[in-house]
N, C-alpha and C positions, 0 to 999 in steps of 0.2 A: 495385285499378286491375286491370280485364281485359284484355288484350289480345285484341282483335277479328283473326280469321282474315285471311288474301292473300285470299283470294276476296270475304269481307263489306268489307273495305275497296275493292276495285275493282270491286267492282259501283257502291259507294256516290259514288265521284269517277272522276275524267278527269285525270291527269296524263303528262305531256309528259317526252322525254327528256332528262335535266339538271334537270328540276325539284325540291324537296324537300317532302317528307310525314311527318309524324306518322309513326312507326313502332308507335304506340299505338291513334291513331282518323283518322289517315288524315289528318288537317287540313293545310291548309296554313296557316293563322292561326300563324305560328311567329314568335319574336323571339330577337335572342342570349340568353343569358340572365343576363349578367353583363357591364359593361362590356368586362371583362378577356377575352371570351372571343377566342378566338381571334389572343389577343397573346400573357401571359404563361402561359394556359392554353388546352386545347385547344379547337378548335369543340365550345362544347356554344348549344342552345337551352331557351326555352321556351315548350310549347304552349298559344297561349289559349284551347283551348275544353275541352282533357282534365285540365292540369298535368303535364303530362312533362317531365322536363325530364332532359340528354344527349345523346349527338350522332344529327346529322340525315346520312341518306346521301343521294344522289342516287338519280334515276330512272335506271336505263338498260335499255337492250333484251333486255338477257340478263344471267346472271354470267357472271365466269370465276374461278374459286373456288383459291387456290391453300392446295394439306391439308399441314397437317404435323400429326408426333405425335410424341413423345417427346423434347423436347431436351434434359434433362437439367441444365440448366444451362449447357449452352454457348449463352448469349447473342448471340457471334459467329456462328454457326449463323445464331443466327433473326434475326440484320439479314444480313447476309448473302443469306439467301432472301428477307425481302421486298422488298429494297432489286435483287434481281436482277429478279423474277419478277413481270412487271405482270399484276394479278390487282383486282379491284372489291375481293374481299375474302379475309380470311385465315381458315383456320378450324383452333385449335391443339387436337388433342385428349387432353391432360394431360403429367401428368408434365413440369413446365416446373420447379420448385428454381431457380426465378428472380426478382432484379427487373421483374415485366413491364412496370412503367409508367413504370421507366427504362431499357432497353434501347427502346423503343416512341417516346422522348422523340428519341430518337439517328435514328432512322427516320423517313425521309419516306414519312408512308402518308393523304397529306392525301387526301378523298376517296374512301379506302377504309375498309372495315370490318372492324374485327379483332374475333372471338368466339373462347373457345375454353371448356374446360371443366378442371377439376383430374382428375388422374392418383390411382392408386392411393398413390403416391408420392407426395405431395402432402399438406398437413395437411387434415385434414378441413374445421380452420376455413374454408379457402378456401368451401367450398360457401358460405356463406352470403356473405361478398363481392360485391357485383354487378360490379364491374369493377377496370380498374387504369389510370388515365387513359384514352384512346378506346380500348381496349380493355374488352368486356362479356362478362362469365362467361355461361354460357348452362345450369350446372348447374340444374336444376327449372324451366326458365324458358323461353318462349315470347317471339320476338318479329319483326316482319314488316321484310326489308328485298328492295326492290327488288321486291314485289311479289310473292316467298317467304317463305313464313313457317318459319320455324329454332324447332329445338327442341335442349335439348342433356339427358343428364346423365355426372358423371363418376363416381369412382370403378373399381370393377372386384370384380367378382365375386370370392367368400372366396378365395383360393390357401394352399398349404402356407407359408407364407413369413410371415401374418402381417403384413404389412403397413399405414399408417397409413388409407388409407380402401378399405374393402370393408364389401361389404352386399349381404344373402342377395338369393337372386334372386326371394323373394315381392314383399319389401319395393322391388325397384328394378320389377320390374312393375306392383306399383300406381302406382307415382308415372309410371312412363316412360305410364301408359293418361289417369293424368290431366292431361297435354300435349295429348291430342289427339291428331289429325293434321295433321302436317308433311310441307311440301318439300322438307327437308332436317334430318337428326338430327347433332348430332357428339355423340360417345359416345370417353372411353378405353376401356373394354373391346367388344370385338368380338363380332358375333354368332356360336354359335354350331355347329359344324359349316359351317364355309365357309373358303374361300382362306386365310383374313387370321387366321384364330383355333389354327395349328399350332403347340403351342409344341416344345421341343427337341428331343422324341423322337416326333415326329409327330403327337402326341396332340394331339385339338382339345379345349382348357380353355376357350372363350371363353361366353358370356352366353347362361344359355336366357331369361333376362328378354328384352335384346333383340332376340334372335331371335324372340321369341313379339312383339313390336313391330312388328317388323318386316313378320312375316308379318300382323298383324292390320290397318295402317294403312298398309301399303305407300308412303313416303318414297321421293321422286323419289331422292334419294343419302343412303347414312349414310355422317358416315367418324371413323373410328377407327383405335387403334393398341394403342401395351399390348404383345402380342405380338411382339418384335421379331425373330423367324425369318419372320414371317409378311406379311411383305411381298408386299401382292398387291392382286387386284381382281376380284369374284363378283357374283354377281347370287341375291337371291334374290326368285322372280317377276317384278314388276317393276322391283324396287330394287336398286341400283348402291348395291356397297360398296365400298369402300377403306380397306385398312392401307397408307398411304405407309410404310413403314417410320421407323426412328426420325431424326429432324431428327441427334441427334449426329454416327450418323454417314455424315452428306451425303446422307439420301434425305428425298423431296418426290413428290408428284404434285402437276398442274394438271386440276379439273377445269372444263368448258364445260356449264352447267344454261340449256335453254331449254324447247324441248318434250319433250327427250330430252339423256340425258346421257352425255356423254365425258369419259371421262378417261386421262390418260398420267401412268406412271410419271414421274419426272427424278431428275435426282443434280442438288445443289449443289455 
């Protein structure tokens, strides 16, 4: 099933604030996937036009995005961040190391989209899983939410510690390019040579592939993590990049996305 771009969908349909549309084809012909949807399980819908089954999100005028990275199993911090910060989207940039579905069952996330990618410390098997509960895995995938297209890529470029989920730069660049252009990119690895990829000794250790993708496709916003010491905001061309810092230390960020992107670093 091929995902259409946000531009294609917006050209073909007109939706008002608060309406729901299929994130794959833009159809409004939706019904609950099962009788239990929204009761014993999270809200899941079935699209009568393309057959998509999954969560559907309301169309709003803009996005307020809670940007998180590297919770490293600190599920209470994740829960606290989601509950304290008012947003209509939550992006988690890898190294979860937790039962994400179980955590989200405890959180009030009605009406909010949750997307994540696995990090280098997560199992590479996580890359194949479509998601947990209401959270969708964006690794090597592309979706449309609120008129914005999102893509993701988890894991990290090879490092000295041989962590579970690493990849070669050439392989990553090929897969990133296959996503095509997106408005928001969620990665674990930060782009190389930015304020978001300096390691413990000040060396730039981010991904060449992620940087090349940004230079070529110029997404509005890139949310990354991985380098705990390099919490910060930067730009490559017109693209705003944020490494919100490790959530397990209480760090996060809020991005407001309209025609422009405004990012603030916060503490939980």
